[in-house]
Steps between C-alpha positions, in 0.01 A plus 500: 500500500335217693323615815364323810667170408439367850122502446318182397310572174237234579426664833468846344277363224275335759444837668361634175308199376380329819450795733405744221725778631600810305864597440483755779351247742763239411775756557358581845463129578863428410621796706313367803639148445857620436540825698878504462504440126614781272365597160139392556343787309209483257741584217742216582207261546371582152846427355513174694163399355620572146820301551308199638199516264251573777182664376189634666184304443168676466274451800289811456135468408347668196324757719817583693702529180231717339517739796881517488502571126230765548700672776822485296323650198374788716850555638706508179250547220479297183864480393578164663452200273467144622873451574554822692167460680610151603820642647316789666251284690768239571682772690192514723517125560240395240604238244290437190551391142514750217199333338281570805629855524431572132140380530439716806662807346269472200204464735590777746637765262416410138589847370850476648540154348396625157731801524793275590422285201517812282803630697309816595506467877875555518454836330207597723677408826871453426634516858288301748601556860336409828579585860209454745627732774776735613803294602441218250788587263783751525685582177864617489677657205793727417534785250842560346420792268762709684750226582766676289484784755511265799125513572277192530137509614345203685135484609263251662132498402199324653326288237141577603517877542808595291609688814875569504602376844860618474741648249874556513779655294844342499820526290474135390277200563587357840339217699562653842384849400180364344431296813572788738318775310219318318411148617573543871307827553207379285466182706552678831228757430239297311569138594626192317370462145376160389729493194789710372521535120812626322712427196785250513763762585743429783426836664183361662650177639532626859138617509388168350708306753341682794154460345559124474644488853184658644250306286350322802379838628276563198136483608203519262194717580310189617768434764661200329864480398588587141639220283597714198863533397653779707654667194484468124754600233360607164621685192511876546249548217250285692525707819230733370369625834821690563622542141200718416600750770843571353357712219360744755815491712717566194276783384493678837845418641731302273497704178518846669800380699663356189453823303645702791801270535571506126477881502739520797745267329490697175561818703808334658343523845595138562652200320343158544839337428658702782234512774742610775600808307874429492716775355587278205136508384287781355418790734 
């Protein structure tokens, strides 16, 4: 779908190439120039750039790029190759060619580079993750191990600390219930997270909408306004920060409840197909 068709591609390109602005800075500039315009998010701007063949040009010096690659390597380890490293530092507003990045990676962390060449680094550190502080990412996920009994677990987890900010039990996945019992209380007590991460399920759409609506209120520790996407949808298997907690939740809560419910059903204490206990069902 074509976005921001009213924008002049030449003007947008000049902001990048003549004024040397980052994507986040261009987005802020356009918002100040067109305060009543809708859809001026970093995400829509990236799509607009792809549709109009607008690319960032490298204006960073070798020393600046070396420092950014060094910091990124400290943050996520040695798993990132040249392509993913390029995307990682581009998200911070630094554009550089893969050739320059490869040379610096070999200089800064030669062991990591050699391990990647031998495909060993992925086995040593298979799940790189980085969150610099509490409130950087909040991860949402649901657990449907007991959905056949009308029980669904939903939790929210801070990415830095793995602290469960809120959890709720509901008969089925529901946007309003998740917002009222999980997202709303988490935000009210601990503040607005910089980014919400969840799978592509529709049950999180209300929380994501409110997160996007309040994106202008996100302030970084240095006092500046955040330019990251307000939420991100990923595959459930990639949402590792929260996925890894389900094993413990299942062990301590989910499986004992399931065994008890199965025992009760086998003892004719209730019938899942007749939850109201009508006379026509088992007694």
